[in-house]
C-alpha positions in Angstrom: 93.7 -50.1 426.5 93.7 -53.2 429.5 95.5 -56.1 427.1 97.8 -52.9 426.2 98.6 -52.5 429.9 99.1 -56.1 430.8 101.4 -56.8 427.9 103.6 -53.6 428.6 103.9 -54.4 432.5 104.8 -58.2 431.6 107.5 -57.2 429.2 108.8 -54.8 431.5 109.0 -56.6 434.7 109.3 -60.2 433.2 112.8 -60.9 433.6 113.4 -59.0 436.8 111.1 -60.9 438.6 112.4 -64.2 437.2 115.7 -63.6 438.4 114.3 -64.2 441.9 113.0 -67.4 441.1 109.6 -66.2 440.7 107.5 -66.1 437.4 105.0 -63.9 436.1 101.7 -66.3 435.6 99.5 -63.4 434.9 98.7 -59.4 435.0 95.3 -58.4 435.4 94.2 -54.2 435.1 90.7 -53.8 436.1 88.1 -51.7 437.4 87.6 -52.5 441.2 84.9 -50.3 443.8 88.4 -48.9 445.3 89.7 -47.9 441.7 92.0 -49.5 438.9 94.0 -52.1 440.0 96.7 -53.7 438.5 97.4 -57.2 439.8 100.8 -59.3 439.2 99.6 -62.7 439.9 103.3 -64.7 440.8 104.1 -68.4 440.8 107.2 -70.5 441.5 108.3 -72.6 438.7 107.6 -75.8 441.0 104.7 -74.9 441.9 105.8 -74.4 445.7 103.4 -72.1 447.4 104.1 -68.4 447.0 104.8 -66.7 450.2 103.8 -62.9 451.8 107.8 -62.6 451.5 107.8 -62.9 448.0 104.8 -61.1 447.3 106.3 -58.4 449.3 109.9 -58.5 447.6 108.1 -58.5 443.8 106.3 -55.7 444.8 109.6 -53.8 446.1 111.0 -54.5 443.3 108.6 -53.5 440.3 107.4 -50.6 442.1 110.1 -48.5 440.8 110.5 -50.1 437.1 106.5 -49.4 436.6 107.0 -46.1 437.9 109.3 -45.2 435.4 107.4 -47.1 432.5 104.1 -45.3 433.6 102.3 -48.3 431.8 98.7 -46.5 432.7 99.6 -43.0 430.7 99.5 -41.2 434.4 96.3 -43.1 435.2 96.4 -43.9 438.9 96.2 -47.5 440.2 96.4 -49.5 443.3 99.6 -52.6 442.7 98.9 -55.5 444.1 100.8 -58.6 444.0 99.2 -62.3 444.7 99.8 -65.5 444.2 97.6 -67.7 441.7 95.5 -69.2 444.3 95.4 -73.3 445.5 92.7 -73.7 443.4 93.2 -71.4 440.4 92.0 -73.1 437.2 94.9 -73.6 434.5 95.0 -71.2 431.6 98.0 -71.9 429.5 100.6 -74.2 429.0 102.9 -72.7 431.4 100.2 -73.3 434.2 100.3 -77.0 433.1 104.2 -77.4 433.1 104.1 -75.8 436.6 102.5 -79.0 437.9 104.2 -81.4 436.3 104.6 -84.6 438.5 101.8 -83.9 440.8 98.3 -84.2 441.0 96.0 -82.4 439.1 92.1 -82.6 439.0 90.6 -81.9 435.0 86.7 -81.9 434.0 86.4 -82.9 430.1 83.5 -81.6 428.1 83.0 -85.0 426.7 83.6 -88.4 428.4 86.4 -90.5 427.5 86.2 -93.8 428.3 82.8 -93.1 429.6 84.5 -90.4 432.5 84.2 -87.0 432.5 86.2 -86.4 435.8 90.2 -87.3 436.1 92.2 -87.2 438.9 96.3 -88.5 438.7 99.4 -87.5 438.1 100.3 -84.7 435.2 103.0 -86.5 433.5 103.4 -84.4 430.6 101.7 -81.1 428.7 102.3 -79.2 425.9 100.0 -77.1 423.7 98.0 -80.0 421.6 97.4 -81.9 424.8 98.6 -83.7 428.6 99.1 -86.9 429.2 98.0 -88.2 433.1 98.7 -91.4 435.4 95.4 -92.5 436.4 94.9 -95.4 439.0 98.4 -97.0 436.9 97.1 -96.3 434.1 98.5 -93.4 431.1 95.5 -91.3 429.4 96.3 -88.8 426.8 93.6 -86.1 427.4 93.1 -83.3 424.2 93.8 -79.9 425.5 90.8 -78.9 423.4 88.7 -81.8 425.5 89.7 -80.1 428.7 86.8 -77.9 430.4 88.5 -77.1 433.6 92.1 -78.0 434.9 93.2 -77.3 438.1 95.5 -78.5 440.7 94.1 -81.4 443.3 93.8 -80.0 446.6 94.2 -82.4 449.1 94.2 -81.2 453.0 
C-alpha cells in the first residue's frame, strides 16, 4: 500500500503544487511513533531554499485535495510538508537537474583517475551520466558509478 499511496498522492497534487512554483520532489507514507505519516517533500526547480511559508502554503493547498481523494482509504494519517533538506542525497535525475550550475559532492563506488570523491560545479546531468567541472577540468561520471551525490554545503 505505501507505494500506491505515494503514486496516488503525486498524481493528485503535482500540477497544483507546480502552479505555486514548487515541485513535489518525493512522497513518503510511513509508520512513525505518532502514527502513519504522509510526508510531501517539496523543492524549488532552481534549488533556492524552501521556506516555512512555502511549506504552509503547500499544506493549505493540498489538504482539501487529499481529503477529496482519500489516498489511504479512510485510514488516519498526519500530513507533513517539508523541504528536501540541505544535505539530502540525490535520488533521481530531477534532483541532479535542480543543481545544474551549482556545487555538488559526488562519491564513487570505484575510483576514476584514482579518485573516489569529486567536488565541483554540475554542468550537465541525464539518466546515464553527469558532467562536473572540478579545478578547471571537466569530468564525465556515469550515474551507475555514483555511490552518493548531494549538494555541497558551505558555511
